[in-house]
N, C-alpha and C positions, 0 to 999 in steps of 0.2 A: 216629821213631815215628808210625805211620798212625791215625788215629780213623774208626772206621766210624761210628760214631755218639755222641749227646751228651745228654745229661737236663740242662738248668738250671732250675734253683729260684731264686727270688727274692722279693722284698717289695716290689716296685714297676714296673709297666709303661709303657713310653714308649708314642708314638704309633707303634704296630706295623701300625697300617694304610696308613703310609706305609710300602712294603718296601727302600727305600734301606738304613736300618740293618739290618736281616735279612739283606738280600744280603753287607753287608760281613762280619755277625757270621760267615756260614755259611763267606764264604769265607777269612775267617782259621784257621777248626779245619778245614774239610775241603779248601781249597785249589779250592773253585767255589763259586760263588755260586747254583748249582741248589736250587731248594726241591724235593726229592727223598724228604724225610720223615724227613731222619738225625737232625734237630734238633726235641726235643720239650720243649717249654715245660711244667713241674711248676706248677700254679698250683693254690690248692684251687677246690671248687668252692662254691656258698653255700650248701648243704646241709652241706657236711663241715666248711666253717668256721662256720657257726652251732653245729653240735652236737659240734665240737672244743674252740673255743675260746670260753671265758665272756666274755673282754673284749671280743672283736668285739662279740658278742650284746648285752653290756650298754652299749657304747659308743656304737654305732649310734644313731641320732636325735637325740644328744647336739648341741650347736650346731656342731659339726665335722661331724655325721652321718656317723664313723667313718672320715672322711680323713686322721686323723691316725695312725691305724692302718695295717693291711696293707689294703690294697684295690686293685681290680682294675679293668678298662675300665667304664667308666657304662656302662649298658644301650643308649643310642643311640650310642656307639661302636663296642660289641660286633655291632651290628648292622650298619655299616661293615665291619667285616671280611670278607675274602672265604672261602667256604666251603676250601681250598685252607689258609687261616691257622688257620679253627677248626680243624681237623682236627690242627694240630699243638700245640695243647692236653691234657696229660693230668692226669687227678686226682692231688690230692695227697692221699695218703691215711699220716696218721701211723700209726707203728709201732704195733703193741698196748699197748707197755709204756708209749706216751706218750698224755698227752690234751692238749696243747695243741700248735698250730700254730708253726712256726718262724719266724724273722725273718731268713733267712740269706741269703747269696747263694753259691750251689754251684753249680759247672758240673763234671758228672762225666763224664768221657771213657771210652768203650769201644773195646776192636776187632773185628775181624769174628770172632771168635770169643764174641762178645758179654760179654767177661772186661773188668772195671772194672781200668785203664791209667793212671789220674790221675784227680785233685779240685784243682780250684782254688779255694777260697775267698776271700773279699775282699768289698769296700765296693760291687762294680758291680752294679746293678739292670739289668734286661732294657731298655736304652735306648740312642739313638744318643749322648745327653750324656755316659755313664757310660764307653761305649767307643769311640766316635768314628766318624763316618760320612766317607766319600769324597766330596770333593764338586771340580769342576775339578781332577783332578789334585792334589789335595791333602787331606791327613787332618784333617778338623774336631773335636778334644775341646774338649767345653764342661767337663768339671769334671776334677778328678785325683781317681786312686783307687788304691787299695792290695790287693792279693791275695797269697795265696802258692799254689803248685801245689806238687803232691805226686805223683809219680810211683811207682806201683806194681806196674808190668810184668813186672819178675823177682822181687818180694817177696811171696809169699804170705802170710807173717804179719802184712805192711804194708796186704794189699788188705782182709783180713780184719777188722782193723780198722778200717779206712776205712770200708768196709760196714758194720760195726756202730752207727757214729755218725753214718751219712746220718740225716736225718728225716724221710724219706719211704719208702713201701712199694717195691719193685722186684719184677718190672720194672713201670714207668707203664702206667696204661692210659687210653685215647682220652675225650675226652669223649662221652659220649652220651647221648640223647635227649631231655631236658628240661637237659640238665648245661648251667649258665650259669657264667662265673666269677664269684668273689666278689665284691659290691659292695654298700654299704651301703643301696643303693637296692632290692636286690632284697629284702631284708629290710620294707625300708617297705612294696612293692607287696605283699610275701603278710601282713604285719601288718594294715594297711588295706587289705584287698581291694577290687580295682575291677572291673570288665568280666569276663575268665575267671577272674581269682584268684577273686572273688566268687561265681560261679557253681561255683567247686570246693570253696570253701569251706561253702558251703549244701550241697550233696551230702554232705560228710563230716560236717556239721551233722545234718541229717536220719536220716546212717546212725548216727550216735554216740547221737540220741537217740530212737532207735526202739523201745527198752524202756523207756522213761519214761514219766510221766506227761505230758499233751498240754498241760501250761502251761510247756513250754520252748520257748524262740525258736527258730527254725530258720533264721537266717540267719548271717553271719560275725559275729564277736563285735565287739557294738558300739564303734566309737570316742569312748568315752563321756565325752571332756571337750567333746564336739557332740553329743551330744547335744539335742533341744530337742523343743517340745508345740508341736503344730500341731493347729488347730482348720480342720476343714470347715463351711464356711461355705456351699456350696451341694454337693447330693449329685454326687461324683465317682466316677470310675472307679479300680482301682489294675492296672496292668499287670504280669507276671511279666518285662518286661524294659526294660530303660532306654532311653530315647531314641536315644540313643550306639549301642546294639547294634542297635536297631529301625533306624535308618538305614542299619547298616553291609549289613543283610540285603536292603530293600528300594529301596536309591538307587545311583546309578551313582559312579563314581569323583570327577567332579568336585564331586558335592554330600556326598558323604565329605570330600571335601578341605577346601571349605568349612565344612564343620562346625568341621572340626579347627581350622582357620585363624582363624574369625570367630564361630564358633558360631551361626551360621544354619541354621537346619534346609529340608529340601528338602518342596515340598509333597505327596511321596508319603508321609511320616511318619504321617501321620493318616488311612490309607487304612484299608479295612476287616481289610486283614490283622492290625490291632492288635487281638488282642480281650481283654477285660479277663478277670482272674481272679475280681475281687469289686467290689463298690459300696461305698462310705462315704456315709453320710449324714449329713445336715446339723447340724450342731452337738456330732457326737460329735469327741472326743480322741482322738489317735494318737500315739506316738513314733515321732520322725525322726532319722535320723543327719544331723546338721546339717554334719558334714565331707562329705556327697555329694549337699549341695542345690547345683543346676547351675540357670543361666540361660540362654537360650536367645532365638534371634529365630526367627518364622515369616512365612515371606508367603504370608499369605492371602488367595486372590483377590477378596475383597468387604471385607474389615477393613482390607487391607494388610498393614503390617506389627504383628506381634502379638507381645508379650513374655510368656514361656512360664517359669514355676518348675516345677522338680522337685525331689522331696523322695524320699531312700530308706525307707521302714518299718522301724523296728530290729527286728522280730518276723521280718524276711527274707520275707513273702507277697509283696512287689513294690514298685512306685512308683508315685508319687500326683501327679499334675501339673496343672494349672489349665487347661489345655486352649484350644481357641483361641476365647478368649471376650473379652469388653471389660469384664468382670469377673469380678475375683481368687475362685478356688471355693474357696481354703484361704489361711490366715492364722498366722503363727508368733504362739504367746502367750508373752511376757515372763514369766521366770519361771514357768514352766508346772508343771504336776504331774510330769512325767515328765522333766525338766530336771537334777533333784537327788535322783532315786532311785537306790540301788546296785543292782548287775547281779552275780548271783552265776553265776559260773564252774565247771562240773565238767569235768574233763579225764581222760576213760577211756581204755584200751589198745584198740589194734588188735584187732579179732577177739576180743576180749570181752565179752560182754554186759555192760550195768551189772550190778556184784552186788546180788543181794537186798537185801540191808540199804539201799542207796541208794533202790530204788523203794519200799521200807517208808516209809522218810522223806519221800520227795516227796509220798508217797500219802496221809499224814495229814492230817487236815482241820485242824488247828489251823496246820501246817504251810505248806500251800497259801494257805489264808485270808491268812498272813502274807504270802506271797511276791505274790499277786494284789494287795495292798492296799499294801504299803510297798516290793516292789521294781520296778525296772524288768522283770525278768522272769530266768531260769533259763537261761544259755547252755549248751549241753554239746558240749565237739569231743575228737578222738582226740588225745593227747598226743603219740603217738608212732607215727606212722605210718613203716613201714619205705621205707626208699628216698628220694624225694623229701621236704626240706620242709615239711610244711603248713602253713596260716593257723593250725591250733589249736595247734599245736607251737611255731611264732613266737610266740604269744600268752602259751603257757606259762612258756617261756624266759624272753621278752622283758620281759613286763609281770609275772609273778610271780617269775620268777627259779628257778622250778622246772621238775628234769628229771623225767620220769615212766619210770621203772625198770618193765621187765617182772614180771609176778608178784607186785605189791607193791599191786593196787589204786588207784584213783581218787586224785586229789586235789584240792582246794576253793581258789578264789581269789573276791573280791571287790573293785568298783572303785567309787567315785562322782567322777564331772566328773574322770578322770583318777588319781584317787589311791589307792592300795590301801587298803583298810580289813580286808583279809583275806587271808593265805597259810598254807594249810596243806597241808603235804606228804602222803604215802602213809599215814605211821605215823600222825600228828596227824587225819587224815581218818579212818582206822579207827577211832578213839575217838571220832569225833563222830559215827559210823555205829552206834554202839552201840544207840540206841535215838532214838526222835523226840524227848522231851524234851530229850535230849542236842544234837541237829541244831536245834531250836526255839531253847534258850537260845544257840546260835552263832548263829543268825539275828536276838535280841534284840542282841548284843552289837555284829553288823556296824552295825545301825542307831544304835546308841550311837557308835561311832565313825565314821560316816559323818557324825552332827551335830558330832563336834569337829573333823574335817576339812573339813568344807563351813565354820566358823566361824574356821580356822585355816589351813590350808595352801592350800585352793581360794581363802580371801577374798585371801590375800596375793597367790599367783599371779595373780587378775585385779587387783588393785589395780596389780601389777607393769605388766602387759599396759598397761592403762588408761594410766598413768604413761610407758611407752616410747610408746606412740602421741601421746600430747600432747606431748612432749618437741620433736621436730621443730618442730612449731606454736608450740611456746614460746621456740624459738631464734629463728624467722623473726620475730618478735614483737621479740624484744628487738634485732634486729638492725636494724628496720624502724623502732622506736621511736633507735636510736642516730644513722640517717641523718635522721630528722627535726628531730634536736635540733640535727644539725653542718651539715645541706646544706640549700643552695637548690635543687640539682638533683643528680639520678643519672641516670648514661648508662650502660645497658648493651648487651653487645655481645657476639656469639660468641668464644668464645675459640680457634675455629680447631680445632676436634677434635670428633668424634662421637662420643668415647668415653660419654661422661654426659650425653646430650641432656636440657635443661629443667634441668639442676643449676645452679645459682649459688655462685660465691666471694666474699669480702668481707673485706677485712682493714681495719682501723681507721685503719690507718699503713701507709705503703708498705713495705713488708722491705725489708732492708738485703740485699746480696748472700749474707752469710753465712745471714742467716734464708733466704732462699728456698733456698738449698745444703740447708738442715737441713728445710724444707719439702717438698722434691721427694725427700728420703731417710725422711721419717717420715710419710706421708699422715696417722697418725692426730692428728698435732699440728694439721693443717688443720680437724679437729672436734671441737667440744666443749670450746674453749678461750674463755676471756675475750677474746681476741684477733683472734678470727676467727668467720667463718660461713659454713658450707657447709651446703648442704641445698636441698630442692626449690625452682624459682622461683616454682611459682604460689602455694603459701601465703606466701612472702616477699612478692610482690607484693601480695596481696589485706592483709596485715598494714599493707603502706605505705598501701595505699587506704583501711586503717580509721582510720590515725593521721593522715596528712597530708592537711588540708583544701583544698589547693590544687592544682592542676595538677602534679606534680614529677617524675615519672617518661615517661622519653623511651627510644626504642630506637634506635641509630644499629649500622649493619653494616660500615661501611669502614673506621673509623679502628681503629688496632691497640691504642692505651692510652685511658684514660678518664679525663678530667678533673673533677672537681666543683668548683662554688663555694660556698665555704661564707658563712654567714652573714656574717662580719667580714671585712676589708679583704684579708686576706692568700689568698691561694690555694693547693688542697691536693689530694693524689692520692692515688687510692686504685685498687686492684687487684681491679677487680671484674668478673666475665664470667660470660657464659653458655654452657659447652661444647656 
């Protein structure tokens, strides 16, 4: 049997930018390692994955960031792929009768007439670990896989049955334009828009809000768990673009690299070409997206190195920075008036103007008064733009778990400090828009739920965050107290590895050989147990300094083991090291 081309769909991709595996894989299928375009890697784009798989949309941004599910190459890895390799990626479009992505590993083989002649289904993903790689005249296989190969070159009925079972549309289409392979970070980048994504989100927001009253926000949907209140201390300007973006326009490659690596701005950044769009007066309060707060250093000819803070205004009008000055022009207000206000989101359909009922409700005097006084603002976005998955659709699907269907009107949602307090699909929104009175009542209900969320879930989440931040310090204090109570001398030395610089491990008793084996197999046992401490070195030494009143901490770099002198007559050993 001679194979003319092949399509390989799977659920995990290995180090494909290292071409050794694909060369061996092509040679095993076609008899030649040459990349002549006959092998297609069928992998969903970020847009298809988000629209077809609710599981991926909901699970991404959790603790595993979606990596426990089907996830493709990280954007940084994808950037390393050669154009020839990127051209081998083809879109995975599920058949019309299916709404989910598969988790199968299927290799389809075709003859020179483009007829299906065989299907291999198994546990092999697209990696050298699964299929093996030839190294130094030997085949290296890192895992054992199983599969079933079904031939259908002479059996028409079997071929029809197999084609009907395959979980993607054929013939496959290569990636085009903005297509990128699915990875959780693509969702995060579009959900919390930055840079070019933010500019796209603002453009779509302005387009969607063009038929609505002027009370709407014109930027990306606020990362509302990070919204903060900013007080203007001295008059300062608002600029349309961020310092990052402006630097990319006016500075050379060296300055751009320095900004990216060290956060140091170039002298041209504050040139006359950076013109403000408006000016904020002293004493005023504005809402800023704390998630976009950035710190820079600026090398000024007269003042030397100056620290600069930049904030993105939630209303989408631009960026405000402290400027080149010895005094800060702005100051964050703890528990300010914008920090705990709900934001109302309106999702409309592409190429359909906002319905008159929505315009009527938002134009009502009582509604506008309530929105201006009690809400962060009204944000509007296009929830079902064709083609590329845009920022508003990510917000609609991920935050509010709503899919906007064509021809059924807008939908509504509201959040306060990251907690949903309103989710109204298109049918529910139609009822809320029947009259300004009904819309006003909905807003009152949102405010009530916001107060409940701030007193319960938001408060619990904040307490948990503080507790998690304090936990390492607490463990460091406990370990330092143990050292102070039991030892006269603590010697800290490098462990001989750079995997975790600035980390310290301390066992209260010398571990036995069996215990060492268990610790090597289960690193979690080294963390958070009463028998061990594993944490940052600096807090540990700080805790030691605050507890131990005499000089008892020294450093030695030559010895391979650590000996400590106890307060008693006996000498004890401890395994303490700084990797």
